[in-house]
KOLNUPA-266713 format. One record per residue (C-alpha): residue number from 1; x, y, z. Coordinates in pm, whole numbers, plus 50000, padded with zeros to 5 digits. Example, Ala and Ser with C-alpha at 12.3 -4.5 7.8 and 13.67 -1.06 7.14 Angstrom:
2
site resi = 1&east = 51230&north = 49550&up = 50780
site resi = 2&east = 51367&north = 49894&up = 50714
# end
This chain:
520
site resi = 1&east = 50025&north = 49987&up = 49982
site resi = 2&east = 50125&north = 50340&up = 49934
site resi = 3&east = 50153&north = 50566&up = 50184
site resi = 4&east = 50109&north = 50926&up = 50043
site resi = 5&east = 50024&north = 51279&up = 50161
site resi = 6&east = 49739&north = 51383&up = 49976
site resi = 7&east = 49532&north = 51166&up = 49863
site resi = 8&east = 49263&north = 51233&up = 49548
site resi = 9&east = 48941&north = 51320&up = 49490
site resi = 10&east = 48995&north = 51452&up = 49829
site resi = 11&east = 49304&north = 51699&up = 49858
site resi = 12&east = 49461&north = 51861&up = 50101
site resi = 13&east = 49320&north = 51550&up = 50333
site resi = 14&east = 49616&north = 51395&up = 50521
site resi = 15&east = 49654&north = 50986&up = 50587
site resi = 16&east = 49889&north = 50723&up = 50799
site resi = 17&east = 50278&north = 50669&up = 50685
site resi = 18&east = 50423&north = 50331&up = 50615
site resi = 19&east = 50617&north = 50337&up = 50916
site resi = 20&east = 50245&north = 50453&up = 51107
site resi = 21&east = 50094&north = 50171&up = 50951
site resi = 22&east = 50320&north = 49921&up = 51053
site resi = 23&east = 50392&north = 49995&up = 51415
site resi = 24&east = 49969&north = 49987&up = 51434
site resi = 25&east = 49982&north = 49630&up = 51260
site resi = 26&east = 50252&north = 49508&up = 51501
site resi = 27&east = 50093&north = 49637&up = 51802
site resi = 28&east = 49736&north = 49516&up = 51707
site resi = 29&east = 49899&north = 49171&up = 51672
site resi = 30&east = 50086&north = 49202&up = 52016
site resi = 31&east = 49739&north = 49291&up = 52170
site resi = 32&east = 49569&north = 49000&up = 51976
site resi = 33&east = 49844&north = 48785&up = 52170
site resi = 34&east = 49756&north = 48910&up = 52488
site resi = 35&east = 49362&north = 48837&up = 52412
site resi = 36&east = 49479&north = 48466&up = 52335
site resi = 37&east = 49651&north = 48471&up = 52654
site resi = 38&east = 49301&north = 48496&up = 52838
site resi = 39&east = 49055&north = 48403&up = 52554
site resi = 40&east = 49138&north = 48053&up = 52517
site resi = 41&east = 49478&north = 47935&up = 52711
site resi = 42&east = 49325&north = 48101&up = 53071
site resi = 43&east = 48980&north = 47883&up = 52975
site resi = 44&east = 49224&north = 47558&up = 52969
site resi = 45&east = 49430&north = 47676&up = 53274
site resi = 46&east = 49056&north = 47666&up = 53485
site resi = 47&east = 48967&north = 47365&up = 53343
site resi = 48&east = 49276&north = 47132&up = 53295
site resi = 49&east = 49535&north = 47300&up = 53539
site resi = 50&east = 49326&north = 47405&up = 53866
site resi = 51&east = 49029&north = 47221&up = 53750
site resi = 52&east = 48715&north = 47459&up = 53860
site resi = 53&east = 48386&north = 47334&up = 53859
site resi = 54&east = 48257&north = 47390&up = 53478
site resi = 55&east = 47935&north = 47597&up = 53567
site resi = 56&east = 48160&north = 47830&up = 53801
site resi = 57&east = 48354&north = 47886&up = 53496
site resi = 58&east = 48052&north = 47979&up = 53254
site resi = 59&east = 47943&north = 48201&up = 53573
site resi = 60&east = 48267&north = 48376&up = 53587
site resi = 61&east = 48230&north = 48396&up = 53199
site resi = 62&east = 47840&north = 48523&up = 53216
site resi = 63&east = 47857&north = 48774&up = 53490
site resi = 64&east = 48164&north = 48933&up = 53286
site resi = 65&east = 48030&north = 48989&up = 53032
site resi = 66&east = 47696&north = 49161&up = 53145
site resi = 67&east = 47919&north = 49454&up = 53268
site resi = 68&east = 48127&north = 49455&up = 52952
site resi = 69&east = 47743&north = 49568&up = 52827
site resi = 70&east = 47760&north = 49844&up = 53065
site resi = 71&east = 48153&north = 49907&up = 53089
site resi = 72&east = 48225&north = 49911&up = 52740
site resi = 73&east = 48011&north = 50169&up = 52584
site resi = 74&east = 48074&north = 50405&up = 52880
site resi = 75&east = 48445&north = 50362&up = 52827
site resi = 76&east = 48400&north = 50447&up = 52404
site resi = 77&east = 48211&north = 50748&up = 52583
site resi = 78&east = 48553&north = 50821&up = 52769
site resi = 79&east = 48716&north = 50821&up = 52426
site resi = 80&east = 48504&north = 50992&up = 52248
site resi = 81&east = 48468&north = 51280&up = 52519
site resi = 82&east = 48882&north = 51290&up = 52604
site resi = 83&east = 49062&north = 51622&up = 52435
site resi = 84&east = 49394&north = 51660&up = 52442
site resi = 85&east = 49675&north = 51758&up = 52199
site resi = 86&east = 49754&north = 51459&up = 52167
site resi = 87&east = 49440&north = 51359&up = 52045
site resi = 88&east = 49130&north = 51135&up = 52194
site resi = 89&east = 49281&north = 50746&up = 52132
site resi = 90&east = 49647&north = 50809&up = 52196
site resi = 91&east = 49592&north = 50900&up = 52594
site resi = 92&east = 49446&north = 50603&up = 52642
site resi = 93&east = 49681&north = 50372&up = 52408
site resi = 94&east = 50005&north = 50518&up = 52613
site resi = 95&east = 49845&north = 50411&up = 52944
site resi = 96&east = 49702&north = 50107&up = 52957
site resi = 97&east = 49980&north = 49816&up = 52822
site resi = 98&east = 50143&north = 49811&up = 53193
site resi = 99&east = 49826&north = 49732&up = 53358
site resi = 100&east = 49726&north = 49514&up = 53089
site resi = 101&east = 50017&north = 49273&up = 53122
site resi = 102&east = 50024&north = 49295&up = 53550
site resi = 103&east = 49670&north = 49212&up = 53510
site resi = 104&east = 49730&north = 48921&up = 53295
site resi = 105&east = 49977&north = 48768&up = 53525
site resi = 106&east = 49755&north = 48800&up = 53789
site resi = 107&east = 49529&north = 48591&up = 53606
site resi = 108&east = 49762&north = 48308&up = 53635
site resi = 109&east = 49844&north = 48353&up = 54002
site resi = 110&east = 49708&north = 48217&up = 54281
site resi = 111&east = 49895&north = 48217&up = 54537
site resi = 112&east = 49916&north = 47858&up = 54629
site resi = 113&east = 49511&north = 47841&up = 54743
site resi = 114&east = 49505&north = 47577&up = 54456
site resi = 115&east = 49258&north = 47279&up = 54644
site resi = 116&east = 49183&north = 46908&up = 54519
site resi = 117&east = 48915&north = 46909&up = 54263
site resi = 118&east = 48680&north = 46766&up = 54511
site resi = 119&east = 48696&north = 47022&up = 54785
site resi = 120&east = 48567&north = 47381&up = 54819
site resi = 121&east = 48667&north = 47591&up = 54495
site resi = 122&east = 48506&north = 47917&up = 54707
site resi = 123&east = 48863&north = 48124&up = 54716
site resi = 124&east = 48993&north = 48039&up = 54401
site resi = 125&east = 48712&north = 48120&up = 54203
site resi = 126&east = 48643&north = 48444&up = 54357
site resi = 127&east = 48996&north = 48525&up = 54241
site resi = 128&east = 48960&north = 48412&up = 53935
site resi = 129&east = 48622&north = 48594&up = 53897
site resi = 130&east = 48819&north = 48918&up = 54044
site resi = 131&east = 49091&north = 48914&up = 53812
site resi = 132&east = 48898&north = 48803&up = 53507
site resi = 133&east = 48670&north = 49090&up = 53553
site resi = 134&east = 48951&north = 49360&up = 53608
site resi = 135&east = 49137&north = 49202&up = 53311
site resi = 136&east = 48825&north = 49257&up = 53076
site resi = 137&east = 48802&north = 49660&up = 53194
site resi = 138&east = 49165&north = 49687&up = 53157
site resi = 139&east = 49143&north = 49540&up = 52783
site resi = 140&east = 48902&north = 49741&up = 52719
site resi = 141&east = 49075&north = 50038&up = 52762
site resi = 142&east = 49325&north = 49918&up = 52534
site resi = 143&east = 49090&north = 49777&up = 52277
site resi = 144&east = 48813&north = 50057&up = 52198
site resi = 145&east = 49066&north = 50328&up = 52179
site resi = 146&east = 49308&north = 50078&up = 51917
site resi = 147&east = 49047&north = 50012&up = 51684
site resi = 148&east = 48923&north = 50366&up = 51726
site resi = 149&east = 49240&north = 50541&up = 51622
site resi = 150&east = 49175&north = 50366&up = 51255
site resi = 151&east = 48898&north = 50589&up = 51206
site resi = 152&east = 49081&north = 50925&up = 51295
site resi = 153&east = 49404&north = 50843&up = 51107
site resi = 154&east = 49312&north = 50869&up = 50759
site resi = 155&east = 49017&north = 51021&up = 50568
site resi = 156&east = 49075&north = 50878&up = 50290
site resi = 157&east = 48755&north = 50541&up = 50278
site resi = 158&east = 49015&north = 50297&up = 50060
site resi = 159&east = 49342&north = 50380&up = 50302
site resi = 160&east = 49082&north = 50296&up = 50631
site resi = 161&east = 48931&north = 49958&up = 50456
site resi = 162&east = 49318&north = 49824&up = 50390
site resi = 163&east = 49428&north = 49920&up = 50717
site resi = 164&east = 49113&north = 49785&up = 50898
site resi = 165&east = 49169&north = 49449&up = 50664
site resi = 166&east = 49554&north = 49440&up = 50743
site resi = 167&east = 49466&north = 49479&up = 51109
site resi = 168&east = 49255&north = 49220&up = 51110
site resi = 169&east = 49477&north = 48978&up = 50932
site resi = 170&east = 49751&north = 49094&up = 51224
site resi = 171&east = 49565&north = 49026&up = 51474
site resi = 172&east = 49517&north = 48682&up = 51364
site resi = 173&east = 49897&north = 48641&up = 51308
site resi = 174&east = 49942&north = 48748&up = 51686
site resi = 175&east = 49612&north = 48586&up = 51834
site resi = 176&east = 49724&north = 48273&up = 51597
site resi = 177&east = 50031&north = 48286&up = 51740
site resi = 178&east = 50019&north = 48265&up = 52114
site resi = 179&east = 49694&north = 47997&up = 52064
site resi = 180&east = 49940&north = 47816&up = 51868
site resi = 181&east = 50256&north = 47832&up = 52089
site resi = 182&east = 50102&north = 47875&up = 52520
site resi = 183&east = 49988&north = 47595&up = 52558
site resi = 184&east = 50275&north = 47362&up = 52445
site resi = 185&east = 50541&north = 47621&up = 52587
site resi = 186&east = 50364&north = 47585&up = 52933
site resi = 187&east = 50282&north = 47186&up = 52919
site resi = 188&east = 50705&north = 47156&up = 52831
site resi = 189&east = 50798&north = 47389&up = 53118
site resi = 190&east = 50562&north = 47230&up = 53342
site resi = 191&east = 50680&north = 46905&up = 53238
site resi = 192&east = 51054&north = 47008&up = 53308
site resi = 193&east = 50922&north = 47189&up = 53669
site resi = 194&east = 50782&north = 46846&up = 53768
site resi = 195&east = 51056&north = 46634&up = 53756
site resi = 196&east = 51341&north = 46923&up = 53836
site resi = 197&east = 51138&north = 47109&up = 54105
site resi = 198&east = 50864&north = 46942&up = 54257
site resi = 199&east = 50942&north = 46583&up = 54243
site resi = 200&east = 50973&north = 46508&up = 54594
site resi = 201&east = 50585&north = 46614&up = 54623
site resi = 202&east = 50500&north = 46284&up = 54450
site resi = 203&east = 50385&north = 46218&up = 54136
site resi = 204&east = 50013&north = 46372&up = 54122
site resi = 205&east = 50141&north = 46691&up = 54312
site resi = 206&east = 50443&north = 46746&up = 54130
site resi = 207&east = 50272&north = 46720&up = 53777
site resi = 208&east = 50004&north = 46969&up = 53899
site resi = 209&east = 50236&north = 47200&up = 54052
site resi = 210&east = 50461&north = 47173&up = 53738
site resi = 211&east = 50159&north = 47242&up = 53491
site resi = 212&east = 50014&north = 47545&up = 53755
site resi = 213&east = 50398&north = 47717&up = 53730
site resi = 214&east = 50443&north = 47618&up = 53355
site resi = 215&east = 50127&north = 47830&up = 53246
site resi = 216&east = 50212&north = 48151&up = 53480
site resi = 217&east = 50584&north = 48152&up = 53305
site resi = 218&east = 50450&north = 48076&up = 52956
site resi = 219&east = 50174&north = 48355&up = 52989
site resi = 220&east = 50397&north = 48654&up = 53191
site resi = 221&east = 50617&north = 48592&up = 52852
site resi = 222&east = 50394&north = 48644&up = 52577
site resi = 223&east = 50247&north = 48888&up = 52780
site resi = 224&east = 50546&north = 49087&up = 52847
site resi = 225&east = 50639&north = 49059&up = 52466
site resi = 226&east = 50254&north = 49113&up = 52336
site resi = 227&east = 50211&north = 49407&up = 52573
site resi = 228&east = 50579&north = 49559&up = 52461
site resi = 229&east = 50404&north = 49573&up = 52057
site resi = 230&east = 50095&north = 49739&up = 52216
site resi = 231&east = 50274&north = 50008&up = 52368
site resi = 232&east = 50461&north = 50129&up = 52056
site resi = 233&east = 50078&north = 50241&up = 51915
site resi = 234&east = 50044&north = 50504&up = 52113
site resi = 235&east = 50405&north = 50638&up = 52100
site resi = 236&east = 50415&north = 50611&up = 51737
site resi = 237&east = 50066&north = 50695&up = 51556
site resi = 238&east = 49898&north = 50997&up = 51483
site resi = 239&east = 49535&north = 51123&up = 51493
site resi = 240&east = 49466&north = 51357&up = 51171
site resi = 241&east = 49040&north = 51392&up = 51215
site resi = 242&east = 48971&north = 51623&up = 51515
site resi = 243&east = 48636&north = 51518&up = 51747
site resi = 244&east = 48354&north = 51693&up = 51743
site resi = 245&east = 48319&north = 51951&up = 51955
site resi = 246&east = 47976&north = 51791&up = 52118
site resi = 247&east = 47985&north = 51539&up = 52406
site resi = 248&east = 47730&north = 51312&up = 52487
site resi = 249&east = 47664&north = 51150&up = 52821
site resi = 250&east = 47679&north = 50797&up = 52885
site resi = 251&east = 47285&north = 50783&up = 52853
site resi = 252&east = 47296&north = 50973&up = 52546
site resi = 253&east = 47531&north = 50711&up = 52357
site resi = 254&east = 47315&north = 50411&up = 52437
site resi = 255&east = 47068&north = 50573&up = 52264
site resi = 256&east = 47317&north = 50664&up = 52000
site resi = 257&east = 47431&north = 50327&up = 51969
site resi = 258&east = 47059&north = 50152&up = 51935
site resi = 259&east = 46943&north = 50445&up = 51745
site resi = 260&east = 47198&north = 50386&up = 51431
site resi = 261&east = 46997&north = 50116&up = 51254
site resi = 262&east = 47289&north = 49962&up = 51050
site resi = 263&east = 47540&north = 49953&up = 51382
site resi = 264&east = 47232&north = 49790&up = 51557
site resi = 265&east = 47216&north = 49556&up = 51270
site resi = 266&east = 47586&north = 49433&up = 51305
site resi = 267&east = 47557&north = 49408&up = 51724
site resi = 268&east = 47278&north = 49171&up = 51665
site resi = 269&east = 47419&north = 48986&up = 51346
site resi = 270&east = 47785&north = 48972&up = 51569
site resi = 271&east = 47609&north = 48822&up = 51899
site resi = 272&east = 47424&north = 48514&up = 51729
site resi = 273&east = 47743&north = 48385&up = 51542
site resi = 274&east = 47924&north = 48389&up = 51900
site resi = 275&east = 47865&north = 48018&up = 51872
site resi = 276&east = 48163&north = 48029&up = 51626
site resi = 277&east = 48375&north = 48105&up = 51891
site resi = 278&east = 48393&north = 47760&up = 52053
site resi = 279&east = 48596&north = 47616&up = 51730
site resi = 280&east = 48917&north = 47831&up = 51895
site resi = 281&east = 48805&north = 47826&up = 52269
site resi = 282&east = 48769&north = 47430&up = 52253
site resi = 283&east = 49079&north = 47392&up = 52043
site resi = 284&east = 49334&north = 47362&up = 52304
site resi = 285&east = 49134&north = 47099&up = 52492
site resi = 286&east = 49052&north = 46880&up = 52186
site resi = 287&east = 49415&north = 46929&up = 52039
site resi = 288&east = 49534&north = 46822&up = 52377
site resi = 289&east = 49360&north = 46536&up = 52501
site resi = 290&east = 49212&north = 46369&up = 52182
site resi = 291&east = 49501&north = 46389&up = 51929
site resi = 292&east = 49802&north = 46499&up = 52137
site resi = 293&east = 49802&north = 46234&up = 52457
site resi = 294&east = 49986&north = 46589&up = 52680
site resi = 295&east = 50276&north = 46534&up = 52456
site resi = 296&east = 50388&north = 46940&up = 52389
site resi = 297&east = 50566&north = 46792&up = 52053
site resi = 298&east = 50251&north = 46665&up = 51878
site resi = 299&east = 50024&north = 46946&up = 52042
site resi = 300&east = 50258&north = 47149&up = 51759
site resi = 301&east = 50247&north = 46934&up = 51520
site resi = 302&east = 49833&north = 46878&up = 51535
site resi = 303&east = 49812&north = 47261&up = 51588
site resi = 304&east = 49996&north = 47296&up = 51228
site resi = 305&east = 49784&north = 47025&up = 51045
site resi = 306&east = 49457&north = 47110&up = 51191
site resi = 307&east = 49543&north = 47518&up = 51254
site resi = 308&east = 49716&north = 47582&up = 50959
site resi = 309&east = 49386&north = 47631&up = 50754
site resi = 310&east = 49186&north = 47794&up = 50981
site resi = 311&east = 49431&north = 48030&up = 51029
site resi = 312&east = 49561&north = 48056&up = 50647
site resi = 313&east = 49187&north = 48064&up = 50569
site resi = 314&east = 49113&north = 48362&up = 50829
site resi = 315&east = 49448&north = 48528&up = 50700
site resi = 316&east = 49390&north = 48472&up = 50340
site resi = 317&east = 49046&north = 48631&up = 50332
site resi = 318&east = 49148&north = 48927&up = 50513
site resi = 319&east = 49383&north = 49035&up = 50281
site resi = 320&east = 49127&north = 48987&up = 49974
site resi = 321&east = 48824&north = 49126&up = 50140
site resi = 322&east = 48949&north = 49525&up = 50050
site resi = 323&east = 49010&north = 49389&up = 49699
site resi = 324&east = 48651&north = 49183&up = 49664
site resi = 325&east = 48470&north = 49439&up = 49809
site resi = 326&east = 48539&north = 49680&up = 49563
site resi = 327&east = 48288&north = 49423&up = 49333
site resi = 328&east = 48124&north = 49283&up = 49556
site resi = 329&east = 47832&north = 49454&up = 49835
site resi = 330&east = 47981&north = 49424&up = 50175
site resi = 331&east = 47628&north = 49294&up = 50290
site resi = 332&east = 47633&north = 49017&up = 50057
site resi = 333&east = 47967&north = 48883&up = 50099
site resi = 334&east = 47889&north = 48938&up = 50472
site resi = 335&east = 47583&north = 48731&up = 50445
site resi = 336&east = 47686&north = 48458&up = 50191
site resi = 337&east = 48008&north = 48378&up = 50389
site resi = 338&east = 47820&north = 48293&up = 50690
site resi = 339&east = 47555&north = 48097&up = 50568
site resi = 340&east = 47737&north = 47883&up = 50291
site resi = 341&east = 48008&north = 47827&up = 50602
site resi = 342&east = 47756&north = 47632&up = 50810
site resi = 343&east = 47834&north = 47342&up = 50580
site resi = 344&east = 48207&north = 47265&up = 50668
site resi = 345&east = 48127&north = 47359&up = 51066
site resi = 346&east = 47832&north = 47104&up = 51089
site resi = 347&east = 48047&north = 46813&up = 50847
site resi = 348&east = 48335&north = 46857&up = 51159
site resi = 349&east = 48060&north = 46623&up = 51370
site resi = 350&east = 47931&north = 46401&up = 51123
site resi = 351&east = 48287&north = 46299&up = 51050
site resi = 352&east = 48338&north = 46235&up = 51409
site resi = 353&east = 47976&north = 46010&up = 51388
site resi = 354&east = 48064&north = 45799&up = 51115
site resi = 355&east = 48418&north = 45699&up = 51212
site resi = 356&east = 48482&north = 45378&up = 51363
site resi = 357&east = 48738&north = 45248&up = 51661
site resi = 358&east = 48751&north = 45033&up = 51929
site resi = 359&east = 48485&north = 44942&up = 52181
site resi = 360&east = 48250&north = 45200&up = 52088
site resi = 361&east = 48510&north = 45493&up = 52007
site resi = 362&east = 48525&north = 45680&up = 51736
site resi = 363&east = 48897&north = 45751&up = 51560
site resi = 364&east = 48944&north = 46054&up = 51320
site resi = 365&east = 49361&north = 46055&up = 51399
site resi = 366&east = 49398&north = 45879&up = 51044
site resi = 367&east = 49523&north = 46082&up = 50708
site resi = 368&east = 49203&north = 46068&up = 50595
site resi = 369&east = 48970&north = 46224&up = 50857
site resi = 370&east = 49277&north = 46450&up = 50931
site resi = 371&east = 49276&north = 46590&up = 50524
site resi = 372&east = 48914&north = 46623&up = 50566
site resi = 373&east = 48944&north = 46864&up = 50866
site resi = 374&east = 49223&north = 47062&up = 50758
site resi = 375&east = 48942&north = 47165&up = 50482
site resi = 376&east = 48710&north = 47174&up = 50685
site resi = 377&east = 48911&north = 47406&up = 50911
site resi = 378&east = 49016&north = 47617&up = 50635
site resi = 379&east = 48630&north = 47673&up = 50563
site resi = 380&east = 48571&north = 47795&up = 50862
site resi = 381&east = 48856&north = 48013&up = 50917
site resi = 382&east = 48797&north = 48194&up = 50602
site resi = 383&east = 48393&north = 48254&up = 50739
site resi = 384&east = 48608&north = 48367&up = 51080
site resi = 385&east = 48810&north = 48580&up = 50890
site resi = 386&east = 48520&north = 48747&up = 50639
site resi = 387&east = 48320&north = 48789&up = 50948
site resi = 388&east = 48572&north = 48981&up = 51185
site resi = 389&east = 48706&north = 49186&up = 50878
site resi = 390&east = 48347&north = 49261&up = 50714
site resi = 391&east = 48250&north = 49391&up = 51092
site resi = 392&east = 48498&north = 49628&up = 51089
site resi = 393&east = 48456&north = 49781&up = 50801
site resi = 394&east = 48089&north = 49811&up = 50823
site resi = 395&east = 48131&north = 49976&up = 51202
site resi = 396&east = 48343&north = 50243&up = 51038
site resi = 397&east = 48109&north = 50285&up = 50788
site resi = 398&east = 47842&north = 50345&up = 51047
site resi = 399&east = 48027&north = 50587&up = 51218
site resi = 400&east = 48059&north = 50780&up = 50930
site resi = 401&east = 47711&north = 50766&up = 50881
site resi = 402&east = 47621&north = 50895&up = 51237
site resi = 403&east = 47828&north = 51226&up = 51133
site resi = 404&east = 47652&north = 51246&up = 50822
site resi = 405&east = 47324&north = 51216&up = 51025
site resi = 406&east = 47385&north = 51388&up = 51335
site resi = 407&east = 47721&north = 51606&up = 51278
site resi = 408&east = 47867&north = 51365&up = 51604
site resi = 409&east = 48144&north = 51137&up = 51499
site resi = 410&east = 48166&north = 50876&up = 51779
site resi = 411&east = 48410&north = 50629&up = 51706
site resi = 412&east = 48483&north = 50503&up = 52042
site resi = 413&east = 48176&north = 50463&up = 52139
site resi = 414&east = 48068&north = 50241&up = 51835
site resi = 415&east = 48433&north = 50070&up = 51821
site resi = 416&east = 48352&north = 49984&up = 52180
site resi = 417&east = 48038&north = 49759&up = 52009
site resi = 418&east = 48306&north = 49599&up = 51846
site resi = 419&east = 48483&north = 49486&up = 52183
site resi = 420&east = 48170&north = 49457&up = 52341
site resi = 421&east = 48100&north = 49145&up = 52050
site resi = 422&east = 48443&north = 49033&up = 52086
site resi = 423&east = 48367&north = 48979&up = 52481
site resi = 424&east = 48006&north = 48884&up = 52441
site resi = 425&east = 48064&north = 48638&up = 52209
site resi = 426&east = 48351&north = 48475&up = 52423
site resi = 427&east = 48130&north = 48508&up = 52694
site resi = 428&east = 47820&north = 48302&up = 52544
site resi = 429&east = 48048&north = 48062&up = 52399
site resi = 430&east = 48199&north = 48005&up = 52732
site resi = 431&east = 47884&north = 47930&up = 52869
site resi = 432&east = 47793&north = 47713&up = 52584
site resi = 433&east = 48114&north = 47541&up = 52650
site resi = 434&east = 48090&north = 47452&up = 53021
site resi = 435&east = 47709&north = 47374&up = 53006
site resi = 436&east = 47841&north = 47070&up = 52775
site resi = 437&east = 48108&north = 46975&up = 52973
site resi = 438&east = 47874&north = 46984&up = 53269
site resi = 439&east = 47645&north = 46755&up = 53093
site resi = 440&east = 47880&north = 46442&up = 53045
site resi = 441&east = 48023&north = 46501&up = 53372
site resi = 442&east = 48331&north = 46679&up = 53191
site resi = 443&east = 48523&north = 46864&up = 53439
site resi = 444&east = 48654&north = 46873&up = 53819
site resi = 445&east = 48785&north = 46501&up = 53947
site resi = 446&east = 48694&north = 46367&up = 53601
site resi = 447&east = 48916&north = 46649&up = 53397
site resi = 448&east = 49180&north = 46565&up = 53693
site resi = 449&east = 49145&north = 46200&up = 53581
site resi = 450&east = 49182&north = 46219&up = 53207
site resi = 451&east = 49519&north = 46480&up = 53267
site resi = 452&east = 49672&north = 46198&up = 53502
site resi = 453&east = 49559&north = 45922&up = 53252
site resi = 454&east = 49778&north = 46081&up = 52977
site resi = 455&east = 50035&north = 46191&up = 53197
site resi = 456&east = 50108&north = 45802&up = 53282
site resi = 457&east = 50112&north = 45760&up = 52901
site resi = 458&east = 49745&north = 45649&up = 52823
site resi = 459&east = 49579&north = 45714&up = 52529
site resi = 460&east = 49235&north = 45897&up = 52592
site resi = 461&east = 49082&north = 45908&up = 52317
site resi = 462&east = 49086&north = 45488&up = 52321
site resi = 463&east = 48957&north = 45430&up = 52649
site resi = 464&east = 48567&north = 45360&up = 52619
site resi = 465&east = 48518&north = 45549&up = 52967
site resi = 466&east = 48585&north = 45862&up = 52760
site resi = 467&east = 48428&north = 45859&up = 52466
site resi = 468&east = 48161&north = 46117&up = 52559
site resi = 469&east = 48446&north = 46358&up = 52650
site resi = 470&east = 48589&north = 46332&up = 52312
site resi = 471&east = 48215&north = 46337&up = 52173
site resi = 472&east = 48119&north = 46659&up = 52351
site resi = 473&east = 48447&north = 46848&up = 52197
site resi = 474&east = 48391&north = 46722&up = 51807
site resi = 475&east = 48005&north = 46848&up = 51914
site resi = 476&east = 48059&north = 47175&up = 52079
site resi = 477&east = 48314&north = 47313&up = 51751
site resi = 478&east = 48072&north = 47153&up = 51494
site resi = 479&east = 47711&north = 47205&up = 51561
site resi = 480&east = 47639&north = 47511&up = 51751
site resi = 481&east = 47878&north = 47709&up = 51521
site resi = 482&east = 47673&north = 47629&up = 51217
site resi = 483&east = 47341&north = 47700&up = 51374
site resi = 484&east = 47540&north = 48030&up = 51485
site resi = 485&east = 47653&north = 48070&up = 51093
site resi = 486&east = 47306&north = 48095&up = 51000
site resi = 487&east = 47170&north = 48316&up = 51247
site resi = 488&east = 47383&north = 48585&up = 51159
site resi = 489&east = 47275&north = 48666&up = 50833
site resi = 490&east = 46943&north = 48735&up = 50969
site resi = 491&east = 46951&north = 49069&up = 51103
site resi = 492&east = 47193&north = 49140&up = 50784
site resi = 493&east = 46967&north = 49029&up = 50524
site resi = 494&east = 46815&north = 49373&up = 50483
site resi = 495&east = 47113&north = 49600&up = 50576
site resi = 496&east = 47045&north = 49980&up = 50600
site resi = 497&east = 47338&north = 50145&up = 50485
site resi = 498&east = 47422&north = 49963&up = 50115
site resi = 499&east = 47797&north = 50092&up = 49970
site resi = 500&east = 47640&north = 50286&up = 49737
site resi = 501&east = 47488&north = 50507&up = 49967
site resi = 502&east = 47786&north = 50523&up = 50160
site resi = 503&east = 48001&north = 50651&up = 49914
site resi = 504&east = 47744&north = 50900&up = 49845
site resi = 505&east = 47732&north = 51052&up = 50203
site resi = 506&east = 48130&north = 50969&up = 50211
site resi = 507&east = 48154&north = 51235&up = 49944
site resi = 508&east = 47940&north = 51487&up = 50088
site resi = 509&east = 48099&north = 51486&up = 50427
site resi = 510&east = 48451&north = 51470&up = 50332
site resi = 511&east = 48312&north = 51793&up = 50091
site resi = 512&east = 48196&north = 51950&up = 50415
site resi = 513&east = 48523&north = 51867&up = 50603
site resi = 514&east = 48768&north = 52035&up = 50338
site resi = 515&east = 48534&north = 52330&up = 50371
site resi = 516&east = 48568&north = 52370&up = 50751
site resi = 517&east = 48920&north = 52354&up = 50736
site resi = 518&east = 48907&north = 52614&up = 50443
site resi = 519&east = 48700&north = 52846&up = 50625
site resi = 520&east = 48907&north = 52772&up = 50983
# end
């Protein structure tokens, strides 16, 4: 992408430089490394390392998401009301990475209050809830201005679409790296500590302590790298669109969000697509327990076989979306990518059910099924990638629509909606996951039994006793996401802001801005 100072047809309107673009993308990758440390790594840590009850995990996530329903728009309001010489987004980006690093580390720290899975978990559940809610608040402080700044770095619509598409791609890379590496790194560290530091505790206690410290060390390391990259955005980017003078109250912004019809449609669509997040949420547990048998080397191997397609699909579609939406209506791409992707999601469980195995088990660890799953996961990745990129592009269009309609440019408030969708989707997916695990008793003592069975060399998928656990994992990454794909297209089927209307509106908006600059 060429970086320019003046862009046709809007002479005199500045845009970001190549250096700013690259630093922004690096920072976004770092921020998404942090997100997946918590979004997937912490879930696995709660379930399979400290063995919290499944419904308690679901309750923690649900409570945090209810709070986010209020917290995210409030934070968006604070961003939009910020007026400094650095702009409205940069001050928050300068301040937030360090607190995020500290709280991310605390999420994996329980100060020795681990108890046996059959004992009372009150203290550790309370600590998990407090740190998780605090993390969500701190993350929101950074996430809203991080996405919101894209709307004020340039006034050129093509440049904005390009950086948003690249942003989603780099977010996928950063998140993918932590998803791919944190679990095998943590397990490897844990096994090393099990034999070198905790062997005197006995086999069971040594394994548990090793895994606890392994995840803490890995989380701190990954969070440090992610926050270091994240910090660069606030230092080196610049804002080029001045915020409107009008300042709305929090109540007014809630009304503004709901009153903007295209934004409301996207918000509802994003919430209905929440089950698609299950494929990322369950991935760590499924790969480790079904395929890799708690072997860090095998975890990496199967992540490459199965995850390569998932992330390649996301990455490629994110790169090509800007070109595609120049030729095809955004809402058309958004709706049909969701509808069609229901098929590969559904086929994941169908393949599992038709696969045979000894003693009533199902063996999909064969070259044929692995190849089929690699293809299915690629299509799933395309669906997730297309949805996330188009959601960002369409939210940016909604901000233009609101400025055109009311004269107010609510970048922070509307991108808080994106943050809310992301976190609420993860919360809903976590609740679905927790209910599924609870239904087959895949929690607490039974989860510990599976982990210790594998630690002693057993192959979990070949044990008929564990078959319900294997089944529920494949069900969760298949059937609910397929339903979510269909449901997500319903609110946007008659989308209220066609591309043609947005282009006409944006031309008029930029003419207004140019006149205001000339008159000023």
